[in-house]
KOLBA-325104 format. One record per atom (N, C-alpha, C): x, y, z. Coordinates in steps of 0.1 Angstrom, whole numbers, padded with zeros to 4 digits, always signed. Layout:
XYZ...
***
This chain:
+0010-0012+0002+0001-0003+0000+0009+0012+0000+0015+0017-0013+0028+0028-0013+0017+0043-0009+0004+0042-0010-0003+0055-0003-0001+0057+0010-0007+0040+0022-0006+0046+0032+0013+0045+0034+0020+0046+0029+0036+0044+0035+0040+0055+0035+0034+0060+0022+0035+0077+0022+0033+0087+0029+0019+0083+0032+0013+0091+0047+0019+0087+0057+0023+0073+0065+0030+0071+0073+0045+0077+0074+0054+0079+0065+0061+0091+0064+0058+0105+0067+0054+0107+0062+0047+0123+0067+0044+0123+0080+0032+0119+0087+0031+0116+0098+0045+0119+0106+0052+0109+0103+0065+0101+0114+0074+0118+0115+0074+0129+0097+0082+0141+0099+0077+0150+0105+0062+0150+0106+0058+0161+0115+0054+0158+0128+0056+0144+0133+0058+0144+0145+0070+0147+0150+0082+0148+0140+0095+0149+0145+0100+0164+0143+0090+0169+0137+0086+0189+0142+0082+0192+0148+0073+0186+0151+0066+0190+0164+0073+0188+0178+0080+0178+0178+0095+0178+0191+0102+0191+0194+0103+0193+0181+0112+0205+0177+0111+0219+0181+0095+0217+0178+0090+0236+0181+0085+0232+0193+0083+0221+0201+0080+0223+0213+0091+0227+0221+0099+0220+0218+0113+0221+0227+0118+0235+0225+0119+0242+0212+0120+0252+0213+0110+0267+0217+0103+0262+0218+0090+0268+0227+0092+0268+0242+0095+0257+0246+0102+0259+0262+0113+0264+0267+0126+0265+0256+0139+0269+0255+0137+0285+0253+0122+0292+0248+0123+0303+0250+0119+0314+0255+0104+0305+0264+0097+0305+0277+0107+0306+0286+0115+0298+0286+0127+0301+0298+0134+0314+0297+0143+0316+0284+0148+0327+0284+0139+0340+0286+0129+0340+0281+0117+0353+0276+0121+0357+0295+0114+0344+0307+0116+0357+0316+0128+0358+0321+0140+0356+0318+0156+0360+0320+0155+0373+0312+0146+0374+0300+0154+0388+0293+0144+0402+0297+0129+0391+0301+0122+0403+0305+0129+0410+0324+0133+0398+0328+0140+0405+0346+0154+0414+0339+0156+0408+0322+0169+0417+0323+0163+0430+0323+0155+0433+0310+0152+0443+0305+0152+0457+0319+0134+0451+0330+0133+0458+0337+0144+0461+0350+0154+0457+0351+0167+0458+0355+0172+0472+0348+0174+0471+0338+0177+0486+0327+0170+0498+0337+0157+0497+0336+0153+0509+0338+0159+0513+0347+0158+0511+0361+0164+0523+0368+0175+0534+0367+0184+0526+0359+0197+0532+0353+0194+0539+0348+0185+0536+0339+0182+0546+0327+0177+0557+0337+0167+0559+0346+0159+0567+0350+0169+0577+0358+0176+0567+0361+0184+0579+0374+0191+0587+0366+0201+0584+0354+0209+0589+0345+0197+0605+0338+0188+0597+0339+0180+0608+0330+0184+0620+0336+0173+0613+0354+0172+0629+0362+0185+0636+0362+0195+0631+0365+0204+0636+0365+0213+0645+0355+0212+0642+0344+0217+0648+0332+0205+0660+0329+0190+0654+0334+0183+0667+0332+0188+0680+0335+0188+0678+0353+0196+0686+0364+0205+0692+0361+0213+0685+0360+0229+0691+0353+0227+0700+0341+0221+0697+0331+0219+0709+0320+0213+0721+0323+0202+0719+0330+0190+0729+0334+0202+0739+0342+0211+0730+0352+0216+0740+0361+0227+0748+0356+0234+0744+0345+0239+0753+0339+0238+0759+0325+0227+0770+0324+0220+0772+0313+0227+0781+0299+0247+0784+0307+0257+0790+0297+0258+0779+0289+0255+0772+0291+0266+0760+0281+0253+0747+0276+0254+0742+0260+0246+0736+0256+0258+0733+0250+0253+0714+0255+0259+0707+0247+0253+0703+0228+0266+0697+0222+0263+0698+0211+0249+0688+0209+0252+0679+0221+0241+0667+0213+0222+0670+0214+0224+0685+0221+0213+0690+0226+0206+0707+0210+0219+0706+0201+0218+0714+0192+0203+0717+0184+0201+0725+0183+0190+0728+0171+0191+0726+0162+0184+0718+0151+0190+0715+0138+0176+0718+0125+0182+0726+0114+0173+0734+0104+0170+0724+0097+0179+0715+0093+0177+0705+0084+0178+0691+0084+0170+0683+0083+0168+0667+0081+0170+0658+0073+0182+0662+0063+0190+0658+0054+0194+0643+0056+0207+0648+0062+0216+0639+0062+0211+0628+0082+0204+0619+0076+0198+0607+0087+0211+0600+0092+0208+0592+0106+0220+0584+0107+0202+0572+0114+0208+0560+0113+0197+0551+0121+0208+0542+0125+0199+0534+0142+0204+0526+0150+0193+0519+0152+0198+0505+0138+0186+0498+0137+0190+0481+0148+0182+0480+0155+0184+0473+0164+0175+0456+0163+0181+0446+0158+0170+0432+0156+0175+0421+0159+0173+0411+0158+0174+0400+0166+0190+0390+0153+0199+0378+0160+0209+0374+0152+0205+0365+0148+0189+0359+0156+0187+0343+0147+0170+0346+0143+0162+0341+0135+0156+0338+0128+0144+0333+0140+0129+0325+0131+0121+0316+0139+0114+0323+0150+0112+0339+0148+0105+0345+0156+0094+0356+0152+0087+0349+0142+0076+0356+0133+0079+0368+0128+0070+0378+0128+0073+0390+0117+0081+0403+0125+0084+0395+0137+0092+0408+0151+0102+0418+0138+0114+0407+0134+0122+0417+0124+0115+0424+0114+0107+0418+0107+0098+0424+0094+0093+0434+0096+0086+0436+0112+0074+0449+0110+0084+0460+0115+0099+0457+0121+0109+0469+0124+0113+0473+0108+0121+0464+0102+0129+0465+0091+0117+0475+0083+0104+0471+0081+0097+0480+0073+0090+0494+0076+0092+0493+0089+0090+0507+0097+0106+0517+0091+0121+0504+0090+0129+0517+0090+0129+0517+0075+0123+0509+0064+0123+0513+0050+0116+0524+0048+0102+0526+0058+0094+0539+0054+0104+0550+0057+0108+0551+0069+0119+0559+0075+0130+0565+0067+0132+0552+0059+0148+0558+0049+0142+0564+0036+0126+0561+0031+0124+0565+0017+0117+0580+0023+0110+0582+0033+0113+0598+0034+0122+0603+0035+0130+0604+0047+0143+0605+0051+0154+0610+0031+0150+0601+0023+0154+0605+0010+0151+0607+0003+0133+0610+0005+0127+0618-0006+0131+0629-0013+0139+0643-0009+0143+0651-0010+0161+0650-0013+0163+0642-0015+0178+0639-0023+0188+0636-0007+0179+0634+0004+0189+0634+0013+0200+0618+0016+0205+0620+0025+0210+0607+0025+0209+0595+0038+0218+0590+0041+0213+0578+0054+0224+0573+0053+0228+0574+0069+0240+0560+0071+0232+0554+0085+0245+0538+0081+0232+0530+0094+0240+0526+0108+0240+0522+0119+0241+0509+0124+0236+0501+0130+0242+0488+0129+0232+0477+0128+0238+0467+0137+0225+0466+0148+0227+0459+0156+0219+0446+0156+0229+0434+0155+0218+0422+0148+0224+0415+0137+0218+0402+0133+0222+0402+0119+0216+0405+0110+0202+0399+0114+0190+0402+0103+0191+0419+0102+0195+0426+0109+0194+0444+0103+0205+0443+0093+0216+0437+0096+0227+0442+0095+0227+0434+0077+0220+0427+0076+0223+0418+0062+0210+0420+0051+0200+0430+0063+0194+0438+0054+0195+0452+0051+0202+0456+0056+0211+0470+0056+0219+0470+0042+0226+0462+0042+0235+0457+0031+0224+0454+0018+0215+0447+0018+0205+0443+0008+0200+0453+0002+0197+0461+0009+0191+0473+0002+0200+0488+0001+0215+0485+0003+0221+0499-0005+0227+0509+0010+0223+0503+0018+0223+0517+0029+0237+0512+0031+0245+0524+0034+0258+0528+0038+0260+0521+0058+0266+0509+0059+0263+0509+0076+0281+0509+0079+0282+0522+0084+0293+0527+0096+0305+0515+0101+0289+0513+0112+0297+0501+0122+0285+0489+0124+0285+0476+0131+0279+0467+0136+0278+0460+0147+0271+0455+0153+0275+0445+0163+0269+0433+0162+0270+0421+0157+0266+0410+0156+0270+0402+0169+0262+0391+0170+0265+0379+0179+0264+0383+0195+0252+0393+0200+0253+0397+0212+0247+0385+0220+0248+0374+0219+0238+0363+0226+0230+0366+0230+0227+0362+0244+0215+0360+0252+0214+0372+0263+0225+0377+0268+0227+0388+0274+0236+0396+0271+0234+0411+0265+0238+0418+0257+0250+0425+0267+0261+0427+0264+0270+0435+0271+0275+0446+0267+0273+0459+0273+0274+0471+0269+0285+0475+0264+0296+0471+0266+0309+0469+0263+0309+0467+0247+0302+0460+0242+0296+0451+0230+0293+0465+0223+0287+0474+0227+0280+0487+0220+0281+0497+0223+0294+0502+0229+0295+0511+0229+0301+0516+0214+0314+0511+0213+0321+0514+0200+0310+0518+0187+0306+0504+0185+0298+0509+0174+0286+0522+0176+0281+0527+0187+0273+0539+0187+0279+0545+0189+0293+0544+0191+0305+0560+0193+0304+0567+0178+0306+0553+0169+0308+0560+0158+0295+0571+0154+0281+0566+0156+0272+0573+0148+0273+0587+0160+0278+0586+0175+0278+0600+0180+0292+0609+0175+0298+0604+0174+0311+0613+0165+0307+0620+0154+0299+0610+0143+0296+0616+0129+0283+0631+0133+0275+0630+0145+0268+0638+0153+0270+0654+0154+0280+0647+0165+0287+0658+0170+0299+0666+0157+0304+0661+0150+0314+0666+0139+0301+0674+0128+0288+0665+0129+0281+0678+0121+0279+0668+0104+0283+0658+0108+0280+0648+0093+0267+0647+0090+0259+0643+0102+0244+0641+0101+0240+0647+0113+0224+0648+0107+0218+0661+0112+0208+0653+0126+0201+0640+0122+0193+0633+0131+0198+0621+0129+0193+0613+0145+0200+0601+0146+0183+0594+0151+0178+0585+0146+0166+0577+0146+0170+0563+0157+0164+0560+0165+0167+0547+0173+0159+0540+0169+0163+0524+0163+0148+0517+0154+0149+0499+0165+0135+0498+0170+0138+0483+0175+0124+0484+0181+0123+0472+0186+0110+0465+0191+0104+0466+0206+0098+0474+0209+0098+0476+0222+0085+0468+0230+0086+0458+0241+0081+0448+0245+0069+0457+0254+0056+0452+0249+0048+0454+0257+0044+0444+0264+0040+0430+0260+0035+0419+0270+0041+0407+0260+0036+0395+0264+0041+0386+0258+0037+0383+0247+0021+0388+0242+0016+0389+0230+0018+0398+0219+0021+0409+0228+0024+0424+0217+0038+0424+0220+0046+0431+0206+0054+0435+0205+0053+0446+0192+0056+0458+0198+0055+0469+0187+0070+0479+0184+0070+0478+0171+0078+0483+0163+0082+0501+0166+0094+0503+0167+0091+0519+0171+0106+0528+0167+0102+0534+0166+0116+0544+0156+0114+0555+0163+0124+0558+0170+0120+0575+0179+0137+0585+0176+0135+0596+0176+0142+0604+0174+0153+0600+0190+0166+0598+0184+0178+0597+0195+0183+0612+0197+0190+0620+0185+0197+0630+0187+0188+0637+0173+0191+0650+0177+0194+0657+0189+0181+0654+0198+0187+0650+0210+0178+0652+0224+0168+0662+0226+0157+0663+0227+0147+0671+0232+0143+0672+0244+0136+0682+0245+0133+0684+0259+0123+0671+0264+0117+0667+0255+0110+0655+0262+0114+0644+0265+0132+0647+0262+0140+0629+0268+0139+0634+0282+0144+0647+0289+0153+0649+0298+0144+0657+0305+0126+0652+0303+0119+0664+0308+0117+0655+0324+0112+0665+0334+0112+0661+0347+0096+0663+0354+0096+0653+0361+0082+0654+0372+0081+0670+0382+0077+0673+0390+0079+0679+0399+0086+0673+0412+0081+0659+0418+0086+0655+0425+0103+0655+0418+0106+0651+0409+0119+0649+0405+0128+0660+0407+0123+0667+0400+0128+0683+0401+0132+0691+0412+0125+0686+0425+0128+0689+0436+0139+0675+0445+0139+0665+0438+0148+0659+0443+0163+0660+0441+0162+0667+0431+0179+0670+0423+0176+0683+0422+0170+0694+0427+0174+0711+0428+0184+0712+0437+0198+0704+0428+0208+0711+0441+0219+0722+0433+0226+0724+0440+0238+0733+0427+0253+0725+0427+0253+0724+0419+0266+0720+0412+0281+0727+0411+0289+0722+0417+0305+0723+0415+0309+0717+0407+0312+0721+0393+0319+0713+0379+0334+0708+0380+0340+0696+0377+0356+0699+0377+0358+0683+0367+0359+0687+0356+0370+0699+0353+0364+0712+0350+0354+0710+0342+0344+0722+0338+0333+0716+0330+0317+0724+0333+0305+0718+0329+0309+0713+0315+0313+0719+0301+0314+0711+0292+0315+0695+0292+0323+0692+0298+0334+0681+0298+0321+0671+0309+0316+0677+0314+0305+0668+0328+0297+0666+0317+0290+0678+0319+0278+0675+0308+0279+0668+0297+0285+0668+0288+0289+0656+0279+0290+0645+0278+0298+0644+0288+0299+0628+0293+0291+0623+0299+0282+0631+0307+0269+0624+0311+0263+0620+0302+0254+0631+0292+0249+0630+0279+0252+0615+0272+0263+0612+0271+0267+0605+0262+0266+0592+0270+0269+0589+0287+0260+0583+0295+0245+0574+0291+0240+0583+0292+0222+0586+0291+0222+0580+0274+0228+0583+0264+0226+0583+0252+0227+0566+0249+0242+0557+0258+0245+0550+0257+0235+0536+0262+0235+0543+0275+0222+0538+0281+0206+0538+0272+0204+0546+0266+0189+0543+0259+0193+0533+0248+0204+0530+0239+0210+0520+0230+0205+0506+0238+0210+0509+0250+0214+0494+0260+0195+0487+0261+0192+0500+0266+0176+0499+0271+0167+0494+0259+0169+0500+0247+0163+0494+0234+0169+0478+0228+0180+0479+0233+0186+0461+0229+0180+0452+0238+0177+0452+0253+0171+0446+0257+0155+0443+0257+0148+0453+0253+0134+0455+0250+0136+0445+0237+0143+0446+0231+0137+0441+0218+0143+0422+0218+0154+0420+0229+0155+0407+0231+0141+0403+0239+0135+0409+0251+0127+0403+0254+0115+0403+0248+0118+0410+0233+0106+0407+0225+0106+0396+0214+0117+0393+0214+0125+0385+0205+0122+0367+0217+0124+0369+0228+0124+0357+0232+0103+0358+0235+0097+0366+0235+0085+0361+0235+0080+0362+0218+0082+0365+0210+0079+0365+0197+0081+0347+0198+0095+0346+0198+0099+0333+0195+0088+0320+0199+0085+0323+0211+0078+0316+0220+0061+0311+0214+0060+0325+0211+0046+0320+0203+0046+0317+0190+0054+0322+0183+0059+0315+0172+0058+0299+0175+0070+0292+0178+0066+0283+0182+0057+0274+0184+0048+0282+0195+0038+0275+0202+0025+0268+0187+0028+0282+0180+0019+0283+0164+0017+0274+0159+0033+0270+0155+0040+0259+0154+0039+0243+0153+0037+0242+0170+0037+0231+0171+0021+0228+0170+0012+0238+0174-0001+0230+0172-0004+0232+0157+0001+0235+0150+0001+0238+0133+0003+0218+0130+0015+0214+0135+0024+0204+0132+0009+0192+0140+0006+0198+0150-0005+0187+0159-0021+0187+0149-0026+0196+0140-0032+0196+0140-0034+0186+0124-0021+0188+0119-0017+0183+0099-0013+0168+0105-0009+0167+0119-0008+0152+0120-0026+0145+0122-0031+0153+0128-0044+0145+0133-0051+0146+0117-0050+0155+0107-0055+0155+0096-0048+0143+0088-0035+0135+0087-0029+0130+0080-0034+0114+0086-0037+0114+0097-0038+0100+0105-0052+0094+0102-0062+0110+0101-0077+0107+0090-0075+0096+0081-0070+0107+0075-0066+0105+0061-0060+0084+0054-0051+0085+0067-0045+0072+0067-0051+0062+0068-0064+0065+0081-0069+0053+0085-0080+0053+0071-0088+0061+0065-0098+0061+0059-0090+0051+0046-0080+0055+0042-0075+0049+0032-0071+0032+0036-0065+0030+0048-0069+0018+0052-0079+0009+0052-0088+0016+0054-0101+0008+0056-0110+0010+0045-0104+0020+0033-0112+0012+0020-0103+0003+0013-0089-0001+0016-0082-0007+0015-0083-0028+0018-0092-0023+0029-0093-0036+0043-0106-0040+0032-0113-0029+0034-0132-0030+0024-0128-0040+0012-0118-0031+0003-0113-0037-0013-0115-0052-0012-0102-0056+0001-0101-0072+0002-0107-0083+0004-0115-0077+0014-0130-0083+0020-0135-0083+0008-0142-0074+0000-0152-0080-0008-0144-0087-0019-0135-0086-0024-0128-0097-0031-0126-0109-0028-0122-0108-0017-0125-0126-0012-0137-0130-0014-0148-0119-0009-0164-0126-0005-0163-0127-0022-0164-0122-0031-0170-0125-0047-0162-0139-0048-0149-0137-0048-0141-0151-0049-0150-0161-0047-0151-0164-0031-0153-0176-0029-0176-0174-0030-0179-0165-0036-0193-0167-0041-0192-0173-0058-0180-0170-0062-0180-0178-0075-0175-0188-0079-0168-0193-0064-0163-0207-0066-0174-0212-0061-0181-0210-0048-0194-0221-0048-0205-0216-0055-0207-0208-0064-0218-0204-0073-0214-0219-0088
***
């Protein structure tokens, strides 16, 4: 029964696939919890350095950092694109890269130029494929990203902005909302706006101190703003990794469920085919016996 043998082979193949996707689902669930804890652990540091930086920048109105300069033109754009190193996470990378493509199209509509920093293999390959100039990249970050791996590539973009080579820098990543929802985000990173350094009344009262700057206000404020920008990028990477594990867990669960449905359908077809073959054989036996006896 060639048809039955072929169906048994397909069923066995889907059962093996189901085992793999189920294992990947469980691994992603474990990694997701760790990634969420890591993401939440970054937030207090980012909030603290934002408050200190905001208060310091307001405490010395005579100096304005180049990171907060006013930009008249937005023709030259920079992008820090955060994606994953691996696939099998649904439409996570596709959604953020589609948003990046739309933003690139808007930036280049009036004859503007664009350059990018790629964090993650998927974004790096995509940017090279569409011909965007990639000035630096960081790939294979692992499950626990290290700030030291990000400082170098990000500094290339910061130096270009300070030197006036680019007018605006966008940070592109996937924000973690909950296990079932992740949102692609493109936000302006540089120049820093008042919205980045906005404080509540309680925060203003808490940090309302006078400061003595050593060696001088420019060095202190610029260094703090640099640390703050690096914290924003690290937070984006942590959010993206939490989103990656959540999306992969959901995708693998859907794959496992689909494999189970296919196995059930193929099993039903196999049983019907086998029953039809048995019925046919019985009919032939009964017909032969009747012909002999008759």
